[in-house]
DSSP file (Angstrom, degrees, kcal/mol; ACC not computed):
  #  RESIDUE AA STRUCTURE BP1 BP2  ACC     N-H-->O    O-->H-N    N-H-->O    O-->H-N    TCO  KAPPA ALPHA  PHI   PSI    X-CA   Y-CA   Z-CA
    1    1 A M              0   0    0      0, 0.0     2,-0.1     0, 0.0     0, 0.0   0.000 360.0 360.0 360.0 131.5  -36.5   -9.0  -36.6
    2    2 A S    >   -     0   0    0      1,-0.1     3,-1.1     2,-0.0     0, 0.0  -0.320 360.0-118.2 -79.0 162.8  -39.1  -10.8  -38.8
    3    3 A Q  T 3  S+     0   0    0      1,-0.2    -1,-0.1    -2,-0.1     0, 0.0   0.708 111.6  61.3 -72.1 -19.2  -42.3  -12.3  -37.4
    4    4 A N  T 3  S+     0   0    0      2,-0.1     2,-0.3     0, 0.0    -1,-0.2   0.501  76.2 113.8 -86.3  -4.1  -41.2  -15.8  -38.6
    5    5 A T    <   -     0   0    0     -3,-1.1     2,-0.6     1,-0.1     0, 0.0  -0.510  61.4-142.1 -71.2 130.5  -38.1  -15.8  -36.4
    6    6 A I        -     0   0    0     -2,-0.3    -2,-0.1     3,-0.0    -1,-0.1  -0.843  11.7-146.5 -96.6 122.3  -38.3  -18.4  -33.6
    7    7 A Q        -     0   0    0     -2,-0.6     2,-0.1     1,-0.1     0, 0.0  -0.681  23.2-110.0 -86.3 137.7  -36.8  -17.3  -30.3
    8    8 A P        -     0   0    0      0, 0.0     2,-0.5     0, 0.0    -1,-0.1  -0.396  31.3-138.3 -64.3 144.0  -35.2  -19.9  -28.2
    9    9 A K        -     0   0    0     -2,-0.1    81,-0.4     2,-0.0     2,-0.4  -0.918  23.0-178.7-111.6 127.1  -37.2  -20.6  -25.1
   10   10 A F        -     0   0    0     -2,-0.5     2,-0.8    79,-0.1    79,-0.2  -0.959  25.8-145.8-125.0 140.8  -35.4  -21.1  -21.7
   11   11 A D  E     -A   88   0A   0     77,-2.5    77,-2.4    -2,-0.4     2,-0.4  -0.922  34.1-170.4-100.7 106.6  -36.7  -21.9  -18.3
   12   12 A V  E     +A   87   0A   0     -2,-0.8     2,-0.4    75,-0.2    75,-0.2  -0.841  18.2 177.2-111.3 135.1  -34.4  -19.8  -16.1
   13   13 A N  E     -A   86   0A   0     73,-2.1    73,-3.2    -2,-0.4     2,-0.8  -0.981  24.5-140.3-133.4 121.4  -34.0  -19.9  -12.4
   14   14 A V  E     -A   85   0A   0     -2,-0.4    71,-0.2    71,-0.2     3,-0.1  -0.728  19.5-177.1 -81.5 112.3  -31.4  -17.8  -10.6
   15   15 A I  E     -     0   0A   0     69,-2.4     2,-0.3    -2,-0.8    -1,-0.2   0.882  59.1 -36.4 -78.4 -40.1  -30.1  -20.1   -7.9
   16   16 A G  E     -A   84   0A   0     68,-1.2    68,-2.9     2,-0.0     2,-0.3  -0.972  44.1-139.1-175.8 162.8  -27.7  -17.6   -6.3
   17   17 A Q  E     +A   83   0A   0     -2,-0.3     2,-0.3    66,-0.3    66,-0.2  -0.973  30.3 161.6-132.6 146.8  -25.3  -14.7   -6.8
   18   18 A Y  E     -A   82   0A   0     64,-2.7    64,-3.0    -2,-0.3     2,-0.7  -0.997  43.8-104.1-163.1 157.1  -22.0  -14.1   -5.0
   19   19 A T  E     -A   81   0A   0     -2,-0.3    62,-0.2    62,-0.2     3,-0.1  -0.812  30.9-178.6 -85.4 117.9  -18.7  -12.4   -4.9
   20   20 A K  E    S-     0   0A   0     60,-2.7     2,-0.3    -2,-0.7    61,-0.2   0.869  70.1  -4.1 -83.4 -40.8  -16.1  -15.0   -5.9
   21   21 A D  E     +A   80   0A   0     59,-1.6    59,-3.1     2,-0.0    -1,-0.4  -0.983  65.8 179.5-155.4 140.3  -13.0  -12.8   -5.5
   22   22 A F  E     +A   79   0A   0     -2,-0.3     2,-0.4    57,-0.2    57,-0.2  -0.991   3.4 173.5-149.1 136.2  -12.6   -9.1   -4.7
   23   23 A S  E     -A   78   0A   0     55,-2.0    55,-2.6    -2,-0.3     2,-0.4  -0.992   7.2-175.9-143.4 135.3   -9.6   -6.8   -4.3
   24   24 A F  E     -A   77   0A   0     -2,-0.4     2,-0.4    53,-0.2    53,-0.2  -0.965   9.5-170.6-129.9 116.0   -9.4   -3.1   -3.7
   25   25 A E  E     +A   76   0A   0     51,-2.7    51,-2.0    -2,-0.4    -2,-0.0  -0.903   9.7 179.3-109.0 135.4   -6.0   -1.5   -3.6
   26   26 A N    >   +     0   0    0     -2,-0.4     3,-0.8    49,-0.2    49,-0.2  -0.545  17.1 154.7-132.6  63.7   -5.5    2.1   -2.6
   27   27 A P  T 3  S+     0   0    0      0, 0.0     3,-0.2     0, 0.0    47,-0.1   0.725  72.1  35.3 -73.3 -22.2   -1.8    2.8   -2.7
   28   28 A C  T 3>  +     0   0    0     46,-1.0     4,-1.5    45,-0.2     3,-0.4  -0.199  64.0 134.6-128.5  43.9   -1.8    6.5   -3.2
   29   29 A I  H <> S+     0   0    0     -3,-0.8     4,-2.0     1,-0.2     5,-0.2   0.850  74.6  58.9 -62.8 -33.2   -4.7    8.0   -1.3
   30   30 A L  H  > S+     0   0    0      1,-0.2     4,-2.1     2,-0.2    -1,-0.2   0.875 102.7  53.3 -64.2 -36.0   -2.5   10.8    0.1
   31   31 A T  H  > S+     0   0    0     -3,-0.4     4,-2.0     1,-0.2    -1,-0.2   0.906 107.4  52.0 -62.2 -41.4   -1.8   11.9   -3.5
   32   32 A H  H  < S+     0   0    0     -4,-1.5    -2,-0.2     1,-0.2    -1,-0.2   0.909 112.4  43.9 -63.4 -42.8   -5.5   12.1   -4.2
   33   33 A F  H  < S+     0   0    0     -4,-2.0    -1,-0.2     1,-0.2    -2,-0.2   0.834 116.7  45.6 -74.1 -31.4   -6.2   14.3   -1.1
   34   34 A S  H  < S+     0   0    0     -4,-2.1    -1,-0.2     1,-0.3    -2,-0.2   0.750 131.4  21.2 -82.3 -23.1   -3.2   16.6   -1.7
   35   35 A N  S  < S-     0   0    0     -4,-2.0     2,-2.2    -5,-0.2    -1,-0.3  -0.629  73.8-174.6-142.8  78.7   -3.9   17.0   -5.4
   36   36 A P        +     0   0    0      0, 0.0     2,-0.1     0, 0.0    -4,-0.1  -0.195  27.7 146.1 -80.0  51.1   -7.6   16.1   -6.0
   37   37 A E        -     0   0    0     -2,-2.2    -2,-0.1     1,-0.1     0, 0.0  -0.468  62.5 -84.9 -81.0 161.3   -7.6   16.3   -9.8
   38   38 A K        -     0   0    0     -2,-0.1    -1,-0.1     1,-0.1     2,-0.1  -0.473  49.4-134.9 -68.5 124.5   -9.8   14.0  -11.8
   39   39 A P        -     0   0    0      0, 0.0     2,-0.6     0, 0.0    30,-0.2  -0.351  15.0-111.1 -78.1 160.9   -8.0   10.7  -12.4
   40   40 A E  E     -B   68   0A   0     28,-3.3    28,-2.8    -2,-0.1     2,-0.5  -0.821  39.1-159.6 -88.2 125.0   -7.9    8.8  -15.7
   41   41 A I  E     -B   67   0A   0     -2,-0.6     2,-0.4    26,-0.2    26,-0.2  -0.911  12.4-170.9-115.9 132.1  -10.0    5.6  -15.3
   42   42 A S  E     -B   66   0A   0     24,-2.7    24,-2.5    -2,-0.5     2,-0.4  -0.960   5.9-168.8-119.1 140.8   -9.7    2.5  -17.3
   43   43 A V  E     -B   65   0A   0     -2,-0.4     2,-0.4    22,-0.2    22,-0.2  -0.989   6.3-173.5-131.5 135.8  -12.3   -0.4  -17.1
   44   44 A D  E     -B   64   0A   0     20,-2.9    20,-2.7    -2,-0.4     2,-0.4  -0.998   4.9-171.0-129.0 131.1  -12.1   -3.9  -18.5
   45   45 A I  E     +B   63   0A   0     -2,-0.4     2,-0.3    18,-0.2    18,-0.2  -0.986   5.7 178.1-126.0 129.4  -15.0   -6.3  -18.3
   46   46 A Q  E     -B   62   0A   0     16,-2.2    16,-2.7    -2,-0.4     2,-0.4  -0.900  11.2-154.8-125.3 155.0  -14.9  -10.0  -19.2
   47   47 A V  E     +B   61   0A   0     -2,-0.3   102,-0.9    14,-0.2     2,-0.3  -0.991  15.3 168.9-131.3 138.4  -17.5  -12.7  -19.1
   48   48 A Q  E     -Bc  60 149A   0     12,-2.0    12,-3.2    -2,-0.4     2,-0.3  -0.986  10.4-164.9-143.7 158.0  -17.1  -16.5  -18.8
   49   49 A A  E     -Bc  59 150A   0    100,-2.8   102,-2.8    -2,-0.3     2,-0.3  -0.988   4.3-176.4-140.8 148.5  -19.4  -19.4  -18.1
   50   50 A Q  E     -B   58   0A   0      8,-2.4     8,-3.1    -2,-0.3     2,-0.5  -0.995  30.9-111.6-144.1 151.1  -19.0  -23.0  -17.2
   51   51 A Q  E     -B   57   0A   0     -2,-0.3     6,-0.3     6,-0.2     3,-0.1  -0.694  24.1-176.3 -84.3 126.9  -21.4  -25.8  -16.7
   52   52 A A        -     0   0    0      4,-2.8     2,-0.2    -2,-0.5     5,-0.2   0.849  68.9 -28.3 -89.6 -41.1  -21.7  -27.0  -13.0
   53   53 A N  S    S-     0   0    0      3,-1.7    -1,-0.3     0, 0.0     3,-0.1  -0.826  94.5 -51.7-155.2-163.0  -24.0  -29.9  -13.7
   54   54 A E  S    S+     0   0    0     -2,-0.2    -3,-0.0     1,-0.2     3,-0.0   0.849 132.7   6.0 -52.4 -45.5  -26.6  -31.0  -16.2
   55   55 A E  S    S+     0   0    0     33,-0.1    32,-3.2    31,-0.0     2,-0.5   0.395 111.3  91.3-119.5   1.6  -28.8  -27.9  -16.0
   56   56 A V  E     - D   0  86A   0     30,-0.2    -4,-2.8    -3,-0.1    -3,-1.7  -0.866  48.7-177.6-109.3 132.1  -26.8  -25.5  -13.7
   57   57 A Y  E     -BD  51  85A   0     28,-2.7    28,-2.9    -2,-0.5     2,-0.5  -0.955  19.8-142.0-126.2 143.3  -24.3  -23.0  -15.1
   58   58 A E  E     -BD  50  84A   0     -8,-3.1    -8,-2.4    -2,-0.4     2,-0.5  -0.928  17.6-167.7-103.2 125.8  -22.0  -20.6  -13.3
   59   59 A V  E     -BD  49  83A   0     24,-2.6    24,-2.2    -2,-0.5     2,-0.4  -0.956   6.3-163.5-114.1 130.7  -21.6  -17.2  -15.1
   60   60 A E  E     -BD  48  82A   0    -12,-3.2   -12,-2.0    -2,-0.5     2,-0.5  -0.955  12.1-158.3-123.2 130.1  -18.8  -14.9  -14.0
   61   61 A L  E     -BD  47  81A   0     20,-3.4    20,-2.5    -2,-0.4     2,-0.6  -0.901  10.0-161.5 -97.9 129.3  -18.3  -11.2  -14.6
   62   62 A H  E     -BD  46  80A   0    -16,-2.7   -16,-2.2    -2,-0.5     2,-0.5  -0.948  10.5-175.2-114.7 112.5  -14.7  -10.1  -14.1
   63   63 A V  E     +BD  45  79A   0     16,-2.9    16,-3.0    -2,-0.6     2,-0.4  -0.930   5.4 179.7-111.7 124.0  -14.5   -6.3  -13.6
   64   64 A Q  E     +BD  44  78A   0    -20,-2.7   -20,-2.9    -2,-0.5     2,-0.4  -0.992   4.3 176.0-123.2 127.8  -11.1   -4.6  -13.4
   65   65 A A  E     -BD  43  77A   0     12,-2.5    12,-3.1    -2,-0.4     2,-0.4  -0.997   5.8-173.7-133.4 137.0  -10.9   -0.8  -13.0
   66   66 A T  E     -BD  42  76A   0    -24,-2.5   -24,-2.7    -2,-0.4     2,-0.5  -0.994   7.9-160.0-131.4 135.6   -7.8    1.3  -12.5
   67   67 A A  E     -BD  41  75A   0      8,-2.5     7,-2.9    -2,-0.4     8,-1.2  -0.967  15.3-177.5-115.5 129.6   -7.5    5.0  -11.7
   68   68 A K  E     -BD  40  73A   0    -28,-2.8   -28,-3.3    -2,-0.5     2,-0.4  -0.944  14.4-172.2-127.6 148.7   -4.3    6.9  -12.4
   69   69 A S  E >  S- D   0  72A   0      3,-2.5     3,-1.8    -2,-0.3    -2,-0.0  -0.949  79.0 -18.7-139.1 117.2   -3.2   10.4  -11.9
   70   70 A K  T 3  S-     0   0    0     -2,-0.4     3,-0.1     1,-0.3    -1,-0.1   0.929 127.6 -51.1  51.2  51.9    0.1   11.6  -13.4
   71   71 A Q  T 3  S+     0   0    0      1,-0.2     2,-0.4     0, 0.0    -1,-0.3   0.426 114.7 117.4  68.5   0.2    1.4    8.0  -13.9
   72   72 A E  E <   - D   0  69A   0     -3,-1.8    -3,-2.5   -44,-0.0     2,-0.6  -0.840  67.3-127.3 -97.2 135.0    0.6    7.1  -10.2
   73   73 A T  E     - D   0  68A   0     -2,-0.4    -5,-0.3    -5,-0.2   -45,-0.2  -0.712  25.3-178.0 -80.6 118.7   -2.0    4.4   -9.6
   74   74 A L  E     -     0   0A   0     -7,-2.9   -46,-1.0    -2,-0.6     2,-0.3   0.920  64.5 -11.5 -82.3 -49.2   -4.6    5.8   -7.2
   75   75 A F  E     - D   0  67A   0     -8,-1.2    -8,-2.5   -49,-0.2     2,-0.4  -0.996  51.0-156.3-151.5 157.4   -6.7    2.7   -7.0
   76   76 A I  E     -AD  25  66A   0    -51,-2.0   -51,-2.7    -2,-0.3     2,-0.5  -0.997   9.2-167.4-133.1 127.7   -7.3   -0.8   -8.5
   77   77 A V  E     +AD  24  65A   0    -12,-3.1   -12,-2.5    -2,-0.4     2,-0.4  -0.968   6.7 178.7-114.3 130.4  -10.5   -2.7   -8.3
   78   78 A D  E     +AD  23  64A   0    -55,-2.6   -55,-2.0    -2,-0.5     2,-0.4  -0.937  10.3 172.7-133.7 109.9  -10.6   -6.3   -9.2
   79   79 A L  E     -AD  22  63A   0    -16,-3.0   -16,-2.9    -2,-0.4     2,-0.6  -0.966  21.6-170.6-125.3 131.1  -14.0   -8.1   -8.9
   80   80 A R  E     +AD  21  62A   0    -59,-3.1   -60,-2.7    -2,-0.4   -59,-1.6  -0.960  19.0 177.9-115.8 109.0  -15.2  -11.5   -9.9
   81   81 A Y  E     -AD  19  61A   0    -20,-2.5   -20,-3.4    -2,-0.6     2,-0.3  -0.944   6.5-179.1-116.2 130.8  -18.9  -11.6   -9.4
   82   82 A A  E     -AD  18  60A   0    -64,-3.0   -64,-2.7    -2,-0.4     2,-0.3  -0.830  17.0-159.7-131.9 164.2  -20.8  -14.7  -10.3
   83   83 A G  E     -AD  17  59A   0    -24,-2.2   -24,-2.6    -2,-0.3     2,-0.5  -0.992  16.9-134.5-140.5 148.8  -24.2  -16.3  -10.5
   84   84 A L  E     -AD  16  58A   0    -68,-2.9   -69,-2.4    -2,-0.3   -68,-1.2  -0.917  26.2-171.2-103.3 127.8  -25.6  -19.8  -10.6
   85   85 A F  E     -AD  14  57A   0    -28,-2.9   -28,-2.7    -2,-0.5     2,-0.7  -0.974  17.8-151.3-124.6 127.0  -28.3  -20.3  -13.2
   86   86 A K  E     -AD  13  56A   0    -73,-3.2   -73,-2.1    -2,-0.5     2,-0.5  -0.878  25.6-176.1 -94.3 119.6  -30.5  -23.3  -13.6
   87   87 A I  E     -A   12   0A   0    -32,-3.2     2,-0.5    -2,-0.7   -75,-0.2  -0.963  14.5-167.4-127.0 120.0  -31.5  -23.4  -17.3
   88   88 A G  E     +A   11   0A   0    -77,-2.4   -77,-2.5    -2,-0.5     2,-0.3  -0.913  24.4 150.4-103.9 128.0  -33.8  -25.8  -18.9
   89   89 A T        -     0   0    0     -2,-0.5     3,-0.1   -79,-0.2   -79,-0.1  -0.992  45.8-143.8-153.2 153.2  -33.9  -25.8  -22.7
   90   90 A E  S    S+     0   0    0    -81,-0.4     2,-0.6    -2,-0.3    -1,-0.1   0.697  95.2  56.0 -88.0 -21.7  -34.5  -28.3  -25.5
   91   91 A N    >   -     0   0    0    -82,-0.3     3,-1.0     1,-0.1     4,-0.2  -0.879  59.3-177.0-117.9 100.7  -31.8  -26.7  -27.7
   92   92 A S  G >  S+     0   0    0     -2,-0.6     3,-0.9     1,-0.2     4,-0.5   0.655  77.0  72.9 -71.9 -14.9  -28.4  -26.6  -26.1
   93   93 A E  G 3  S+     0   0    0      1,-0.2     3,-0.4     2,-0.1    -1,-0.2   0.821  96.3  50.6 -67.6 -29.7  -26.9  -24.7  -29.2
   94   94 A D  G <> S+     0   0    0     -3,-1.0     4,-1.1     1,-0.2    -1,-0.2   0.511  90.9  81.5 -84.6  -4.6  -28.7  -21.5  -28.2
   95   95 A I  H <> S+     0   0    0     -3,-0.9     4,-3.0    -4,-0.2     5,-0.2   0.845  77.8  64.9 -75.9 -33.0  -27.5  -21.6  -24.6
   96   96 A K  H  > S+     0   0    0     -4,-0.5     4,-2.2    -3,-0.4    -1,-0.2   0.947 105.3  43.1 -58.7 -52.4  -24.0  -20.1  -25.1
   97   97 A P  H  >>S+     0   0    0      0, 0.0     4,-1.1     0, 0.0     5,-0.6   0.893 114.5  52.3 -60.6 -36.3  -25.3  -16.7  -26.2
   98   98 A F  I >X>S+     0   0    0     -4,-1.1     5,-1.8     1,-0.2     4,-1.0   0.941 111.6  45.6 -62.7 -46.3  -27.9  -16.7  -23.5
   99   99 A L  I 3<5S+     0   0    0     -4,-3.0    -1,-0.2     1,-0.2    -3,-0.2   0.853 119.1  41.1 -64.1 -35.7  -25.3  -17.5  -20.8
  100  100 A L  I 3<5S+     0   0    0     -4,-2.2    -1,-0.2    -5,-0.2    -2,-0.2   0.453 128.9  25.4 -98.1  -1.2  -22.8  -14.9  -22.1
  101  101 A I  I <X5S+     0   0    0     -4,-1.1     4,-1.3    -3,-0.5    -3,-0.2   0.653 126.6  33.7-120.9 -58.1  -25.3  -12.1  -22.8
  102  102 A E  I  X<S+     0   0    0     -4,-1.0     4,-1.4    -5,-0.6    -3,-0.2   0.904 116.7  51.3 -74.5 -41.8  -28.5  -12.4  -20.7
  103  103 A C  H  ><S+     0   0    0     -5,-1.8     4,-1.7     1,-0.2     3,-0.5   0.932 110.8  47.8 -64.8 -45.2  -27.0  -13.8  -17.5
  104  104 A P  H  > S+     0   0    0      0, 0.0     4,-2.5     0, 0.0    -1,-0.2   0.861 106.3  59.9 -61.9 -31.9  -24.3  -11.1  -17.3
  105  105 A R  H  < S+     0   0    0     -4,-1.3    -2,-0.2     1,-0.2    -3,-0.1   0.868 106.9  46.5 -61.4 -35.4  -27.0   -8.5  -17.9
  106  106 A M  H  < S+     0   0    0     -4,-1.4     4,-0.3    -3,-0.5    -1,-0.2   0.841 116.6  44.0 -73.7 -33.6  -28.8   -9.8  -14.8
  107  107 A L  H >X S+     0   0    0     -4,-1.7     4,-1.7     1,-0.2     3,-1.0   0.785  93.8  81.1 -80.7 -28.9  -25.5   -9.8  -12.7
  108  108 A F  H 3X S+     0   0    0     -4,-2.5     4,-2.9     1,-0.3     5,-0.2   0.837  84.6  55.6 -54.9 -45.6  -24.2   -6.4  -13.8
  109  109 A P  H 3> S+     0   0    0      0, 0.0     4,-1.7     0, 0.0    -1,-0.3   0.862 110.3  47.8 -58.5 -33.1  -26.2   -4.1  -11.5
  110  110 A F  H <> S+     0   0    0     -3,-1.0     4,-1.9    -4,-0.3    -2,-0.2   0.906 112.8  46.8 -73.2 -42.0  -24.9   -5.9   -8.5
  111  111 A A  H  X S+     0   0    0     -4,-1.7     4,-2.2     1,-0.2     5,-0.2   0.899 110.6  54.2 -64.5 -40.2  -21.3   -5.9   -9.6
  112  112 A R  H  X S+     0   0    0     -4,-2.9     4,-2.4     1,-0.2    17,-0.2   0.899 107.6  50.2 -60.0 -41.8  -21.7   -2.2  -10.4
  113  113 A S  H  X S+     0   0    0     -4,-1.7     4,-2.6    -5,-0.2    -1,-0.2   0.895 108.6  51.7 -64.7 -41.4  -22.9   -1.5   -6.9
  114  114 A I  H  X S+     0   0    0     -4,-1.9     4,-2.3     2,-0.2    -2,-0.2   0.923 111.8  46.7 -61.8 -44.6  -20.0   -3.3   -5.3
  115  115 A V  H  X S+     0   0    0     -4,-2.2     4,-2.3     2,-0.2    12,-0.4   0.919 112.8  49.4 -64.3 -44.2  -17.5   -1.3   -7.4
  116  116 A A  H  X S+     0   0    0     -4,-2.4     4,-2.0     1,-0.2    11,-0.2   0.915 113.2  46.4 -62.4 -43.6  -19.2    2.0   -6.5
  117  117 A N  H  X S+     0   0    0     -4,-2.6     4,-2.9     2,-0.2    -1,-0.2   0.895 111.4  51.6 -66.4 -40.1  -19.3    1.2   -2.8
  118  118 A A  H  X S+     0   0    0     -4,-2.3     4,-1.3    -5,-0.2    -2,-0.2   0.921 111.9  45.2 -64.9 -43.8  -15.7    0.1   -2.7
  119  119 A T  H  <>S+     0   0    0     -4,-2.3     5,-2.3     2,-0.2    -1,-0.2   0.890 114.7  48.9 -69.0 -37.0  -14.4    3.2   -4.4
  120  120 A S  H ><5S+     0   0    0     -4,-2.0     3,-1.6    -5,-0.2    -2,-0.2   0.930 111.5  48.6 -65.0 -45.2  -16.5    5.4   -2.2
  121  121 A D  H 3<5S+     0   0    0     -4,-2.9    -1,-0.2     1,-0.3    -2,-0.2   0.741 105.2  61.7 -65.9 -22.1  -15.4    3.6    0.9
  122  122 A G  T 3<5S-     0   0    0     -4,-1.3    -1,-0.3    -5,-0.2    -2,-0.2   0.433 126.7 -96.6 -84.3   0.4  -11.8    4.1   -0.4
  123  123 A G  T < 5S+     0   0    0     -3,-1.6     2,-0.2     1,-0.4    -3,-0.2   0.553  90.3 104.1  99.9   9.0  -12.1    7.9   -0.3
  124  124 A Y  S   <S-     0   0    0     -5,-2.3    -1,-0.4    -6,-0.1    -2,-0.1  -0.648  82.1 -83.7-112.8 170.8  -13.0    8.6   -3.9
  125  125 A L        -     0   0    0     -2,-0.2    -1,-0.1     1,-0.1     2,-0.1  -0.481  66.2 -85.9 -65.4 148.5  -16.2    9.5   -5.7
  126  126 A P        -     0   0    0      0, 0.0     2,-1.0     0, 0.0   -10,-0.2  -0.364  38.4-129.1 -59.7 132.4  -18.2    6.3   -6.4
  127  127 A L        -     0   0    0    -12,-0.4     2,-0.9   -11,-0.2    -8,-0.1  -0.755  23.7-162.9 -84.0 105.4  -17.1    4.8   -9.7
  128  128 A M        -     0   0    0     -2,-1.0     2,-0.1   -12,-0.1   -15,-0.1  -0.803  13.9-139.2 -94.1 104.5  -20.4    4.3  -11.5
  129  129 A L        -     0   0    0     -2,-0.9     3,-0.1   -17,-0.2   -17,-0.0  -0.373  20.0-116.3 -63.5 136.2  -19.7    1.8  -14.3
  130  130 A N        -     0   0    0      1,-0.1    -1,-0.1    -2,-0.1   -18,-0.0  -0.382  42.4 -86.3 -67.8 151.2  -21.4    2.7  -17.6
  131  131 A P        -     0   0    0      0, 0.0     2,-0.4     0, 0.0    -1,-0.1  -0.266  45.9-136.7 -56.4 147.5  -24.0    0.2  -18.8
  132  132 A V        -     0   0    0     -3,-0.1     2,-1.2   -27,-0.1     3,-0.1  -0.915   5.6-140.5-113.2 133.3  -22.5   -2.6  -20.9
  133  133 A N     >  -     0   0    0     -2,-0.4     4,-2.3     1,-0.2     3,-0.2  -0.780  21.3-174.8 -88.3  95.0  -23.9   -3.9  -24.1
  134  134 A F  H  > S+     0   0    0     -2,-1.2     4,-2.3     1,-0.2    -1,-0.2   0.739  79.1  60.8 -68.7 -22.4  -23.2   -7.6  -23.5
  135  135 A S  H  > S+     0   0    0      2,-0.2     4,-2.3     1,-0.2    -1,-0.2   0.939 108.6  42.6 -66.8 -46.7  -24.4   -8.6  -27.0
  136  136 A D  H  > S+     0   0    0     -3,-0.2     4,-2.8     2,-0.2     5,-0.2   0.913 113.9  52.0 -63.7 -42.5  -21.7   -6.4  -28.5
  137  137 A L  H  X S+     0   0    0     -4,-2.3     4,-2.7     1,-0.2     5,-0.3   0.910 109.7  49.9 -60.1 -43.0  -19.1   -7.7  -26.0
  138  138 A Y  H  X S+     0   0    0     -4,-2.3     4,-2.6     2,-0.2     5,-0.2   0.930 112.6  46.4 -60.6 -47.2  -20.1  -11.3  -26.9
  139  139 A Q  H  X S+     0   0    0     -4,-2.3     4,-1.8     2,-0.2    -2,-0.2   0.906 114.6  47.2 -65.2 -42.2  -19.7  -10.6  -30.6
  140  140 A Q  H  X S+     0   0    0     -4,-2.8     4,-1.3     1,-0.2    -2,-0.2   0.947 117.8  40.9 -62.7 -48.9  -16.4   -8.8  -30.2
  141  141 A Q  H  X>S+     0   0    0     -4,-2.7     5,-1.0    -5,-0.2     4,-0.9   0.827 112.8  54.0 -73.9 -31.0  -14.9  -11.4  -27.9
  142  142 A D  H  <5S+     0   0    0     -4,-2.6    -1,-0.2    -5,-0.3    -2,-0.2   0.868 107.5  51.7 -68.8 -35.6  -16.3  -14.3  -29.9
  143  143 A S  H  <5S+     0   0    0     -4,-1.8    -2,-0.2     1,-0.2    -1,-0.2   0.805 113.2  43.6 -72.1 -28.2  -14.7  -13.0  -33.1
  144  144 A T  H  <5S-     0   0    0     -4,-1.3    -1,-0.2     3,-0.2    -2,-0.2   0.582 101.5-138.8 -89.7 -10.2  -11.3  -12.7  -31.4
  145  145 A A  T  <5S+     0   0    0     -4,-0.9    -3,-0.2    -5,-0.1    -4,-0.1   0.695  74.4 102.0  61.4  22.3  -11.8  -16.1  -29.8
  146  146 A S  S   <S+     0   0    0     -5,-1.0    -1,-0.1     1,-0.6    -5,-0.1   0.799  75.4  21.5 -93.2 -86.6  -10.3  -14.9  -26.5
  147  147 A Q  S    S+     0   0    0      2,-0.1    -1,-0.6   -99,-0.0    -3,-0.2  -0.775  83.5  68.6-108.0 161.2  -13.2  -14.3  -24.1
  148  148 A P  S    S-     0   0    0      0, 0.0     2,-0.4     0, 0.0  -100,-0.2   0.563  71.1-169.1 -77.1 152.6  -16.0  -15.0  -23.5
  149  149 A T  E     -c   48   0A   0   -102,-0.9  -100,-2.8    -2,-0.1     2,-0.5  -0.845  18.3-162.8-113.3 150.3  -15.4  -18.6  -22.6
  150  150 A M  E      c   49   0A   0     -2,-0.4  -100,-0.2  -102,-0.2   -54,-0.0  -0.944 360.0 360.0-130.2 107.8  -17.7  -21.4  -22.1
  151  151 A N              0   0    0   -102,-2.8  -101,-0.2    -2,-0.5    -1,-0.1   0.417 360.0 360.0 -96.7 360.0  -16.2  -24.4  -20.3
């Protein structure tokens, strides 16, 4: 990055964070205890943001994780974790990347903890989600025009 690059300036205040929706399904726990081999785990993370009012935005992380063993689903975690951010800026064009990269970065450790606790409480080893590069996720999803969304 050159020295002449001007970084957008935001005045950010985290108003609150909360679980919007959460589900943990544990249909085959007996299979896990009778045959405790390492399951195959798939994780999908999506980000979306919407404007709540003039300066307040809701940013939502949607985390879905599934563990399978020999074609049987051991568990499914579906978490929608969100935060309300009050953001003051003079340039509204720069706000979309900030909302879909920096805000999820602030929310992720909390969502990760919820997923780890749920899987542990469900009788499995805690599922520790790997760190996410939200900048790469933003660029990938922006190029496919699916997620991330900004309403």
